[in-house]
N, C-alpha and C positions, 0 to 999 in steps of 0.2 A: 478792399474786398476781403471778406472773411474766407478762410480756407477750411473746408470741412475735412477733418481727419477721418480715415477709414475706421469703421467700428472694429473693436477688438474681437477676437474669436471667442464665442461663448462656449461654456462647458459642453452644451449639447452638440456642438459642432466638432469637438475634439475627438479624434479617432484614437482608440487604444488598440494597437495591433495585437493580433493573437500570436505572433511569432517574432522573435528577435533575430531570426536568420542564423542562429547557432544550432549545431546538431545536438540531439538529445544526449549522445554519448560519444566519446572519442575512441573507444575500443570495446571489444566484446566483454571484457571483464567488468568494466564500468557499467555497461548496459545490463549485464546479467544481475549485478547487485541492485541496480535501480529497479528492475522488474521484480526481483524476488521480494524486496522490501515492500514495494508498492502493492503487489498482489496479495501478499500475506497480511498486510494491514487492511486491505480491502475485504479479505475474507474474515478477518477478526471482527470487523465492525459491520459486516454485511447485514445484520439484523437491526442495526440502529440507523433509522432513516435520517437522523440528525448528526451524522458524522460524514464529512466529505473528505475523501482521500484522492489526491491527484499527483501525477508525475509530470515534471517538466512543463508546468503551467505558469504563465506569466502572472505575477501578483502586482497589482497597482494599488498602493496604499492610500494615495491621495487623489481626490477628484480634481481634474483640471491640469494634472501634470502627467503626460504620457511618456516622459523621459525617465521618471522615477519609477523603477520597476526591478523585479528580481524573479528569476524562475528557479525555485528550489528543485532539486532532483526529485524529492518527495515532500509533500506537505500534508498535514492532517489538520482539519478544521472541525472543532466541536461546536455545535449550535447552528449549523446551516444544513440545508437539505442536500441530499445526493442529487446528481444530475449532471448533464454535460454543460460545459462552459467553454467559451473561446478563451477567456482569461478570467482571473479572479479580481474583480473590481470591488474593492473592500466596501465602498460607500453603498453598493447595491446589495451587500450581504449583512445589513444591520451593523455595519462597521466592525464586524468581528474579525480579529486578527488571526491568521493561521497560528495555532498554538505550538505545533511541533513541526520542525523541518529537518530533513536529512540532506547531506551533500556527500557524494561519492567522488573522491579525487581521481583524476587521471594525470598522466605526465604533462598534459598541456595546461593544467591549472597552475598559475603563478601565485607566489605568496601574497603579493599585493592584491590580486584579485580576491583571494580568500579572506584577506583582512577587510576588504570593502564589503564582502558578503556578511561577515560577522558584525560589522558596524551597522549594516542595514537591518539585520535581524534584531540586533540589540535596540536600535533606535525606534523601530516600528512595532515592538511589543511581543516578539516571539518568546514563548515560555521555555521551550526546550530545543536545543540545536545539537545535532550529532554529525560529526565529520569523520568519515572512514576512508582510509587509504589502503586499498586492497594490495597494492604493490608492496607496501611496508608492513601490512597487517597492523595498522595503527588506528586506534579509535580515540577521538577526543569528544567530550561532551560539555555543554554549557547549560546551566539551569538558572532561571531568573530568580534573583533575590528581590528585595523590595524595590530596588532602583534599576538594576542592570543584570545582564547575563554574566554569571560567574562560572569559571571553569570547574568542572567536577573533578575533585582530587582523585578519587578511586573509581574509575569507570568499569573495571572488571567486576562483574557481578552486580552492577548497578541496575535498578529497576526503574523504568520510566514512570514518573508519577501520573502522567496523563494517559499513557498507552497501556501500562501494566506489563510491558514486555521486559525481559531480562537480557542483558548483554554479557556474553562470556567470550573472552579472548583466549583461544588455545595457542599453541606454538605455531600453528599453521594458518589459522583463519579465525574469522569472527563468527560466533554462533548467536542466534537470537531465538528466544523462547517465548511462547505465548504464556498468558497467565495460567493456563492449565499444564504448563511445563512441556508442551509439545513443541519441537523445534520448527523453525521456519523451513519450508521446503520450496524447491523450485518447480517449475511446470513439469519437467521431465519426471521428477520423482513422484509428483502427484499423479501423472498419467500412468506411470508404472504401477502405482498402488491401485488405481482404478482398474487397470487391466487384471491385476491379481484378484481383486474382489469380484470382478465380472466372471472370471474363470471359475472361481469358487461357487458363485451363484449358479452358473451354468451347469457345473458338476452336480450341485444339489438338485437342480431341476431334473437332470437326466436320471439321477438315482431315484428320485421320487416317481418319475414316469415308469421306471423299471419295476418298482414295487407295486405301483398301481396295475401295471400290465400283468404281473404275476398273480395279483389278487383276482383279476378278471379271469385269467386262465384257470385258476383253481376253482373259481365259482362255476365256470363252464363245465369242468370235469365232474364236479359234484352233481350238477344237474343231469349230465349225461348218465351218471351212475344212479339216477333216481333219488338223489338226496337233495332236499331243499336247503340251501346254505343259509337261509334266513331263519330257520328253525333249529332247535337244539337236537332234534331227532334225525 
């Protein structure tokens, strides 16, 4: 009697989880750097509908394998539309590889873990990879040559070919600059700048209202004196 083997699981039945169960960040410093880079890049490419910027999003490079995945702290993908995604399933995105990825180190990241990430990004076609350790204020970058990711010899002052942003390492921290030389800012700084601008606009409106009120009062006094303010006499 022939025994019928169970049918293998088809690609359509494979579930690609949206979460790997790991936290986005291990501490406030790492979280702040992730959000600063993510939001500044999102602002930088806000007008380009074909640039997708994501933070802590699982990337599945191969259909049919839900174990092969990585969640870069930040990734930038040129050539795909903006929009919400539960995960980045590459075969559903015209097989476009995330071209730029960032990782922000925390004390919990082990060397072997980071080696595996580098191998993953190298194997699956990332063009630029940047690794920043805020505790040590150390930045390392890799740029794809014809065959593989090569370490960037001089990262201080380096300009990303894809993003156009510049990296500057001071003695205390990393500074990132937009193509227009404006520095990356965090949410609090942006909020403070907006509050300053709002106060200035409010003051201008008040001054304008005062001038208009004075003009109306002068016009009223002239009319009371029998002078038509709309004529020269």
